[in-house]
C-alpha positions as CSV (number, residue, x, y, z in Angstrom):
1,M,-7.8,-4.1,26.2
2,S,-9.5,-6.7,28.3
3,N,-13.0,-5.3,28.0
4,T,-13.9,-3.6,24.7
5,L,-17.4,-2.9,25.7
6,T,-16.2,0.2,27.7
7,P,-14.2,3.1,26.3
8,P,-10.5,2.6,26.5
9,S,-8.8,4.0,29.6
10,D,-6.7,7.1,29.2
11,D,-3.7,4.9,30.0
12,V,-3.9,3.6,26.4
13,F,-3.5,7.1,25.0
14,Q,-1.0,8.2,27.5
15,N,1.3,5.2,26.8
16,F,1.3,6.2,23.1
17,I,1.7,9.9,23.7
18,N,4.4,9.6,26.4
19,T,6.5,6.7,24.9
20,P,9.1,7.6,22.3
21,L,8.9,5.7,19.1
22,D,12.2,3.8,19.7
23,T,10.9,2.6,23.1
24,L,7.5,1.5,21.6
25,L,9.2,-0.5,18.9
26,A,11.8,-2.0,21.3
27,E,8.9,-3.1,23.6
28,H,7.2,-4.7,20.6
29,Q,10.3,-6.5,19.5
30,A,10.6,-8.1,22.9
31,V,7.2,-9.8,22.4
32,N,7.0,-13.4,21.2
33,S,4.7,-12.9,18.2
34,E,3.9,-16.6,17.9
35,N,2.7,-16.7,21.5
36,Q,0.8,-13.5,21.0
37,V,-1.1,-14.6,18.0
38,L,-2.0,-17.9,19.8
39,A,-3.3,-15.8,22.7
40,L,-5.4,-13.7,20.3
41,F,-6.9,-16.9,19.0
42,H,-8.0,-18.1,22.4
43,R,-9.3,-14.7,23.3
44,C,-11.5,-14.7,20.1
45,V,-12.8,-18.1,21.0
46,T,-13.9,-16.7,24.4
47,E,-15.1,-13.2,23.3
48,V,-16.2,-13.3,19.7
49,P,-19.5,-15.2,19.0
50,A,-19.0,-15.4,15.2
51,Y,-15.6,-16.9,15.6
52,R,-16.9,-19.7,17.9
53,K,-19.6,-20.5,15.3
54,F,-17.1,-20.4,12.5
55,L,-14.9,-23.0,14.2
56,E,-17.9,-25.1,14.9
57,T,-18.9,-25.2,11.2
58,Q,-15.3,-26.2,10.4
59,G,-15.3,-29.0,13.0
60,I,-12.5,-27.4,15.0
61,N,-12.1,-28.1,18.7
62,P,-10.6,-24.9,20.1
63,A,-9.1,-26.8,23.1
64,A,-6.9,-28.7,20.6
65,I,-5.2,-25.5,19.5
66,A,-2.5,-25.4,22.1
67,S,0.6,-24.6,20.0
68,Y,1.7,-22.5,17.1
69,P,1.9,-25.4,14.7
70,A,-1.7,-26.2,15.6
71,F,-2.6,-22.6,15.0
72,L,-1.2,-22.9,11.5
73,E,-3.8,-25.6,10.7
74,L,-6.8,-23.4,11.5
75,P,-9.1,-22.6,8.6
76,L,-8.6,-19.3,6.7
77,M,-11.0,-16.5,7.4
78,T,-12.3,-14.6,4.4
79,K,-14.9,-11.9,3.7
80,A,-17.2,-14.6,2.1
81,N,-17.0,-17.3,4.8
82,Y,-16.9,-15.0,7.8
83,M,-17.9,-11.3,7.3
84,Q,-20.7,-12.1,5.0
85,A,-21.8,-15.2,6.9
86,Y,-22.4,-13.6,10.3
87,S,-23.9,-10.4,11.6
88,L,-21.5,-7.5,12.2
89,P,-21.9,-7.3,16.0
90,E,-21.2,-11.1,16.2
91,C,-17.8,-10.5,14.6
92,C,-16.8,-8.0,17.2
93,F,-15.3,-8.5,20.7
94,G,-18.2,-9.1,23.1
95,G,-20.6,-9.6,20.3
96,S,-21.4,-5.9,20.2
97,L,-20.6,-2.7,18.4
98,K,-20.5,-0.8,21.6
99,G,-16.7,-1.0,21.8
100,S,-16.3,0.7,18.4
101,D,-16.5,4.4,17.8
102,R,-16.0,4.7,14.0
103,V,-16.4,2.7,10.8
104,A,-14.6,2.2,7.5
105,V,-15.8,0.7,4.3
106,S,-13.8,-1.5,2.0
107,S,-13.3,-0.4,-1.5
108,G,-15.6,-3.0,-3.1
109,S,-13.0,-3.8,-5.8
110,T,-13.7,-7.5,-5.3
111,G,-17.4,-7.4,-4.7
112,Q,-19.9,-5.9,-2.3
113,P,-18.4,-3.2,0.0
114,T,-18.0,-4.3,3.6
115,F,-18.3,-2.3,6.8
116,W,-15.4,-2.5,9.3
117,P,-16.0,-1.0,12.7
118,R,-12.9,0.3,14.6
119,S,-11.9,1.7,17.9
120,V,-9.7,4.7,18.4
121,A,-7.6,2.6,20.8
122,H,-6.8,0.1,18.0
123,E,-6.0,3.0,15.8
124,L,-3.0,3.9,18.0
125,E,-1.2,0.8,16.8
126,V,-1.6,2.0,13.2
127,A,-0.5,5.5,14.2
128,V,2.9,4.0,15.0
129,R,3.3,3.2,11.3
130,F,2.6,6.8,10.5
131,E,5.0,7.9,13.2
132,Q,7.8,5.7,11.7
133,V,7.3,7.5,8.4
134,F,7.0,11.0,9.8
135,S,9.9,10.6,12.2
136,D,12.4,8.3,10.5
137,S,11.9,9.6,6.9
138,F,10.7,13.2,7.3
139,Q,12.2,14.2,10.6
140,A,8.8,15.8,11.4
141,H,9.5,15.7,15.2
142,E,12.1,18.4,14.5
143,R,10.4,20.3,11.7
144,S,7.1,22.2,11.6
145,T,5.0,20.2,9.1
146,L,1.8,20.7,7.2
147,A,0.1,17.3,6.4
148,V,-2.4,17.6,3.5
149,V,-4.7,14.7,3.4
150,C,-5.6,14.1,-0.3
151,F,-7.4,10.8,0.1
152,A,-11.2,10.9,-0.4
153,L,-13.0,11.7,2.8
154,G,-16.2,10.0,4.0
155,N,-16.6,6.4,5.0
156,W,-13.8,5.2,2.7
157,V,-10.9,4.1,4.8
158,G,-8.1,6.2,3.5
159,G,-9.1,9.8,4.3
160,L,-10.4,9.7,7.9
161,Y,-8.0,6.9,9.0
162,T,-5.0,9.0,7.8
163,T,-6.4,12.2,9.3
164,S,-7.0,10.5,12.7
165,C,-3.5,9.0,12.8
166,C,-1.9,12.3,12.0
167,W,-4.0,14.0,14.7
168,H,-2.6,11.4,17.2
169,L,1.0,12.4,16.2
170,A,0.1,16.1,16.8
171,R,-1.3,15.1,20.2
172,K,2.0,13.3,20.9
173,G,3.8,16.6,20.4
174,Y,4.8,16.6,16.8
175,P,4.8,20.2,15.4
176,L,2.2,19.1,12.9
177,M,-0.9,20.7,11.4
178,V,-3.4,18.5,9.5
179,A,-5.4,19.9,6.6
180,T,-8.2,17.8,5.1
181,P,-9.1,19.0,1.6
182,G,-9.6,15.4,0.5
183,N,-9.5,14.8,-3.2
184,N,-10.7,18.4,-4.1
185,K,-7.8,19.9,-6.1
186,A,-9.0,23.5,-5.8
187,E,-9.1,23.1,-2.0
188,I,-5.7,21.4,-2.0
189,F,-4.1,24.3,-4.0
190,R,-5.8,26.8,-1.6
191,V,-4.3,25.0,1.4
192,I,-0.8,24.9,-0.3
193,R,-0.8,28.6,-1.2
194,E,-2.1,29.9,2.1
195,L,-0.7,27.5,4.7
196,S,2.4,25.9,3.3
197,P,4.6,29.1,3.5
198,H,4.2,29.0,7.3
199,F,5.7,25.5,7.7
200,E,9.2,24.1,7.1
201,Q,7.8,21.2,5.0
202,T,4.5,20.0,3.5
203,V,3.5,16.4,3.3
204,L,1.0,15.3,0.6
205,L,-0.8,12.0,1.4
206,G,-2.9,10.2,-1.2
207,Y,-3.1,7.6,-3.9
208,P,-0.1,7.7,-6.3
209,P,-2.1,8.6,-9.5
210,F,-4.0,11.3,-7.8
211,I,-0.9,12.8,-6.1
212,K,0.7,12.9,-9.6
213,D,-2.4,14.7,-10.9
214,V,-2.2,17.2,-8.0
215,I,1.5,17.9,-8.7
216,D,1.0,18.3,-12.5
217,A,-2.1,20.5,-12.1
218,G,-0.5,22.6,-9.4
219,K,2.5,23.2,-11.5
220,A,0.2,24.3,-14.4
221,E,-1.4,26.8,-12.0
222,G,1.9,28.3,-11.0
223,I,2.7,26.4,-7.8
224,N,6.4,26.0,-7.4
225,W,6.4,22.8,-5.3
226,A,10.0,23.0,-4.3
227,D,9.4,26.2,-2.3
228,Y,7.4,24.1,0.2
229,K,9.9,21.3,0.8
230,P,7.4,18.7,-0.1
231,K,7.3,15.1,1.1
232,L,4.9,12.4,-0.2
233,V,3.0,9.5,1.4
234,F,1.3,7.0,-0.9
235,A,-1.0,4.0,-0.4
236,G,-3.1,1.6,-2.4
237,E,-1.0,0.9,-5.6
238,V,2.3,-0.5,-6.6
239,F,4.5,2.0,-8.5
240,S,7.9,1.7,-10.1
241,E,11.1,3.4,-9.0
242,E,11.2,5.2,-12.3
243,W,7.8,6.8,-11.3
244,R,9.2,7.8,-7.9
245,E,12.2,9.3,-9.6
246,L,10.1,11.3,-12.1
247,I,7.7,12.6,-9.5
248,G,10.7,13.6,-7.3
249,Q,12.3,15.5,-10.1
250,R,9.1,17.4,-10.8
251,I,8.9,18.8,-7.3
252,G,12.6,19.1,-6.5
253,L,13.1,16.1,-4.2
254,A,16.8,15.2,-3.7
255,S,16.6,12.2,-1.3
256,P,14.3,9.5,-2.7
257,C,14.8,7.2,0.3
258,F,13.7,9.9,2.7
259,D,11.3,12.1,0.7
260,S,8.5,9.6,0.1
261,A,7.0,6.5,1.6
262,S,4.2,4.1,0.7
263,L,1.9,2.5,3.2
264,Y,0.5,-1.0,2.8
265,G,-3.0,-1.0,4.2
266,T,-6.5,-2.4,4.0
267,A,-9.9,-1.4,5.3
268,D,-10.0,-4.7,7.3
269,G,-6.6,-4.7,8.8
270,G,-5.6,-1.0,8.9
271,V,-2.1,-0.1,7.9
272,L,-0.1,-3.4,7.9
273,G,3.3,-2.0,7.0
274,N,5.2,1.0,5.7
275,E,8.1,1.8,3.4
276,T,11.2,2.8,5.3
277,P,14.4,4.4,4.0
278,F,16.0,1.0,4.2
279,S,13.2,-0.8,2.2
280,I,13.2,2.0,-0.4
281,A,16.9,1.8,-0.8
282,I,16.7,-2.0,-1.3
283,R,13.9,-1.6,-3.8
284,R,15.8,1.0,-5.8
285,W,18.8,-1.3,-5.9
286,L,16.6,-4.2,-7.1
287,A,15.1,-2.0,-9.8
288,K,18.6,-1.8,-11.3
289,H,19.3,-5.5,-10.8
290,P,16.2,-7.4,-12.2
291,D,18.0,-10.7,-12.0
292,A,18.5,-10.2,-8.2
293,A,14.8,-9.1,-7.9
294,R,13.7,-12.2,-9.7
295,S,15.7,-14.5,-7.4
296,L,14.3,-12.7,-4.3
297,F,10.6,-12.4,-5.3
298,G,10.3,-15.1,-7.9
299,E,9.1,-12.7,-10.5
300,S,10.5,-10.1,-12.8
301,R,8.2,-7.3,-11.6
302,L,8.9,-5.2,-8.5
303,P,6.4,-5.4,-5.7
304,T,5.8,-2.9,-2.9
305,L,8.4,-3.7,-0.2
306,V,7.6,-2.6,3.3
307,Q,8.6,-3.4,6.9
308,Y,6.1,-4.4,9.5
309,D,5.8,-4.9,13.2
310,P,5.0,-8.6,13.9
311,A,3.7,-7.7,17.4
312,S,1.0,-5.6,15.8
313,R,0.2,-7.6,12.6
314,F,1.2,-11.2,12.1
315,F,1.8,-12.4,8.5
316,E,1.8,-15.8,7.0
317,V,2.0,-16.9,3.3
318,H,-0.6,-19.3,1.9
319,E,-0.1,-20.6,-1.7
320,G,1.8,-17.4,-2.6
321,T,-0.8,-15.0,-1.0
322,L,-0.8,-13.2,2.3
323,V,-2.7,-14.1,5.5
324,V,-2.8,-11.7,8.4
325,S,-3.8,-11.9,12.1
326,G,-4.3,-8.9,14.3
327,E,-6.4,-7.3,17.0
328,N,-9.2,-4.9,15.8
329,S,-12.8,-4.3,16.8
330,V,-13.3,-7.2,14.3
331,P,-10.3,-9.3,15.2
332,L,-8.6,-11.1,12.4
333,V,-7.4,-14.7,12.9
334,R,-5.7,-16.1,9.8
335,Y,-7.6,-13.7,7.6
336,H,-6.9,-14.3,3.9
337,I,-6.2,-10.9,2.3
338,A,-5.6,-12.6,-1.1
339,D,-2.8,-10.2,-2.0
340,K,0.0,-11.9,-3.8
341,G,3.2,-11.6,-1.9
342,G,5.5,-13.0,0.8
343,V,7.5,-12.4,3.9
344,I,11.3,-11.9,4.4
345,G,13.0,-11.7,7.8
346,F,15.4,-8.8,8.6
347,E,18.5,-11.0,8.8
348,E,17.3,-13.0,5.8
349,M,17.2,-9.8,3.8
350,W,20.7,-8.7,4.9
351,N,22.1,-12.1,4.0
352,F,20.5,-11.9,0.5
353,L,22.1,-8.4,0.0
354,K,25.5,-9.7,1.2
355,Q,25.3,-12.6,-1.2
356,H,24.8,-10.1,-4.0
357,G,27.7,-7.9,-3.0
358,I,26.0,-5.3,-0.7
359,Q,28.1,-5.2,2.4
360,S,27.2,-1.8,3.9
361,L,24.5,0.9,3.8
362,D,26.5,3.3,1.7
363,E,26.4,0.8,-1.1
364,L,22.6,1.3,-1.0
365,R,23.2,5.0,-1.0
366,L,22.1,5.4,2.6
367,P,24.2,7.4,5.1
368,N,26.2,5.2,7.5
369,S,24.6,7.3,10.3
370,F,21.2,5.8,9.5
371,H,20.2,2.7,11.5
372,P,17.6,0.4,9.9
373,R,15.0,-0.9,12.3
374,N,15.2,-4.6,13.0
375,L,11.7,-5.4,11.5
376,P,10.8,-8.0,9.0
377,F,9.7,-7.3,5.4
378,V,6.5,-8.1,3.6
379,Y,6.2,-7.6,-0.2
380,V,3.0,-7.1,-2.1
381,F,2.3,-7.5,-5.8
382,G,-1.4,-6.6,-5.4
383,R,-4.5,-8.7,-5.9
384,A,-3.5,-12.2,-7.1
385,D,-5.7,-12.1,-10.2
386,F,-4.7,-8.7,-11.7
387,T,-3.0,-10.1,-14.7
388,V,-3.8,-11.1,-18.3
389,S,-2.4,-14.1,-20.0
390,Y,-0.9,-13.6,-23.5
391,Y,0.8,-16.4,-25.4
392,G,1.2,-18.2,-22.0
393,A,2.9,-15.2,-20.4
394,N,1.4,-13.5,-17.4
395,I,1.4,-9.7,-18.2
396,Y,1.3,-7.5,-15.1
397,P,0.1,-3.9,-14.9
398,E,3.3,-3.0,-13.2
399,N,5.3,-3.9,-16.3
400,V,3.1,-1.6,-18.5
401,T,3.3,1.2,-15.9
402,V,7.1,1.5,-16.4
403,G,6.6,1.8,-20.1
404,L,4.3,4.8,-19.6
405,E,6.6,6.5,-17.1
406,Q,8.9,8.0,-19.6
407,P,9.3,11.8,-19.6
408,E,7.8,12.5,-23.0
409,I,4.9,10.1,-22.5
410,M,4.0,11.5,-19.1
411,T,3.4,14.9,-20.7
412,W,0.5,13.3,-22.6
413,T,-1.0,10.7,-20.2
414,T,-2.3,10.4,-16.7
415,G,-0.7,7.0,-16.1
416,K,-4.0,5.2,-16.0
417,F,-4.6,2.4,-18.5
418,V,-6.6,-0.8,-19.1
419,L,-4.7,-3.9,-20.1
420,E,-6.6,-6.7,-21.9
421,T,-6.2,-9.3,-24.6
422,Q,-8.5,-9.2,-27.7
423,E,-9.1,-11.5,-30.7
424,T,-9.0,-10.2,-34.3
425,K,-11.4,-11.4,-36.9
426,N,-8.8,-13.9,-37.9
427,G,-8.7,-15.3,-34.4
428,D,-5.3,-13.9,-33.6
429,K,-4.7,-12.7,-30.1
430,V,-3.6,-9.1,-29.6
431,L,-2.3,-7.4,-26.5
432,H,-4.4,-4.2,-26.2
433,I,-3.9,-1.3,-23.9
434,T,-6.2,1.6,-23.5
435,V,-4.5,4.7,-22.2
436,E,-6.0,7.8,-20.6
437,L,-4.8,11.2,-21.8
438,L,-4.3,14.2,-19.5
439,P,-7.0,16.9,-19.4
440,G,-6.9,19.1,-22.5
441,I,-4.6,16.7,-24.4
442,E,-5.9,15.5,-27.8
443,S,-4.5,12.4,-29.4
444,N,-2.4,12.6,-32.6
445,T,-0.9,10.0,-34.9
446,E,2.6,10.2,-33.3
447,M,1.5,9.2,-29.7
448,A,0.3,5.6,-30.1
449,P,3.5,4.3,-31.8
450,I,5.8,5.9,-29.2
451,I,3.7,4.5,-26.3
452,S,3.5,1.1,-27.9
453,A,7.3,0.9,-28.5
454,S,8.1,2.1,-24.9
455,I,5.8,-0.5,-23.4
456,R,7.2,-3.3,-25.5
457,E,10.8,-2.3,-24.5
458,Q,9.9,-2.5,-20.8
459,L,8.0,-5.8,-21.2
460,L,11.0,-7.3,-22.8
461,R,13.3,-6.0,-20.1
462,L,11.2,-6.8,-17.1
463,N,9.1,-9.9,-18.1
464,S,11.1,-12.9,-19.0
465,E,7.9,-14.9,-19.9
466,F,6.9,-12.2,-22.4
467,A,10.4,-12.2,-23.9
468,N,10.5,-15.9,-24.3
469,Y,6.9,-16.9,-24.9
470,T,5.6,-14.2,-27.2
471,P,6.4,-14.3,-30.9
472,E,8.4,-11.3,-32.0
473,E,5.7,-10.2,-34.5
474,R,3.1,-10.2,-31.6
475,Q,5.2,-8.3,-29.0
476,L,4.1,-4.8,-30.0
477,P,0.9,-3.9,-28.1
478,Q,-2.0,-2.1,-29.8
479,I,-2.7,1.3,-28.2
480,S,-6.0,3.1,-27.9
481,L,-6.1,6.7,-26.6
482,R,-9.1,7.9,-24.6
483,S,-9.8,11.3,-23.3
484,F,-9.6,12.1,-19.6
485,A,-12.3,10.5,-17.5
486,D,-13.7,8.6,-20.5
487,P,-16.9,7.0,-19.1
488,E,-16.3,3.6,-20.6
489,Y,-12.7,3.1,-19.5
490,F,-11.9,5.8,-16.9
491,P,-15.1,6.8,-15.2
492,A,-14.7,9.5,-12.5
493,G,-15.3,8.5,-8.9
494,V,-14.8,4.7,-9.4
495,K,-11.8,2.7,-8.2
496,H,-9.8,2.1,-11.3
497,R,-9.1,-1.5,-12.5
498,Y,-6.0,-1.9,-14.6
499,T,-7.0,-5.1,-16.3
500,R,-10.0,-6.6,-18.1
501,K,-10.5,-10.2,-18.9
């Protein structure tokens, strides 16, 4: 849009509505993303007052930024040095909020919550990520679909953003109804019982731990999930392929690469990428080949692996963390997300697979009729500091998660835990994990040893630093069991933190 101070013309909506997904993505692939991000920079210099001031404080002459290599020398934008340094209108195109018609709030997991104004027109780019999932994975353009939004509603970004993007798909002609019970389980179950029988499939959209709670609680209340041909859309957390497998088994999913997908999104940038059947198939193969995963990602743990559209969101890597640029009501120019991760080109990924013996899609358990989209990959481990150090080894929550995702243990626990190191009276370091029990489950003397042994087994398998640095007599973690929604470790309504330092 050339003028964001007026409502977007109907042409913006009609282009999204009338253009098939294949054509939209083909048009995007024809764009030179390096030239596009350079043009975004110059537009921000002209139209965004805060960005001009930001460059002045950094001693940057905008006229000198005439090439992509010069663009890569620009200072990184952060919440602290940009969003908290200038007024909100100054950070928007035109120095005004008039071009925005909605607002989201960041989670506040790293400090004070931040408001992020948005325009529905910018939302249409994000809707393409949802369309990829609903079309390529769920075939929702051919099947009547009930989408049940299980993210919290309100100003928090997940619920209303998801709802709005699903509405855009319905407006485009998808046979899609959107229900919005939010994170109210009783309302979710009422929607499932009364509406799901009228649709060919039901899609649950929410954070992984909550979707698991919904599935478990629904089963306990007599819901036979398999009857409703469920599909799952996740966001917000890294999970293991063991977890995906277990959840799929509980609700009768038969095609892991096509029955679920995770979105990589932030309040500031929107949905930045999405799992595809191809990325899931690769990740599932890597889960069984940890040495290959380590050579690809540089670590033993598995990150979220998604594909992204570089014409919509442009990624760079800075000291092992992700930097993104993209157009929004608050445009982002080299914005430091601080998520640990990296970028892999489409051809680069195929070359890696071929070097490890994968020559065709059927070797990834994908049908040969499936055609992966030629889009690059971004992988995300999560916030760069969500680790604890133990005997010089970095212990990651993802490693512990796999230890909890064993069938017997999942009948006791919610999957939430707090990982920390503690000192004994003798000054010895202990790896301590506090685990949340399911509602109505009481601890007994058998649980903690089983959980401890399972976590140690997965740490030894997945974390080479732990296996090599930690003395054998210190490898068994201490386990504390807490009741559901324990106010000290698992308070209700607060974004959960998996580590304490």
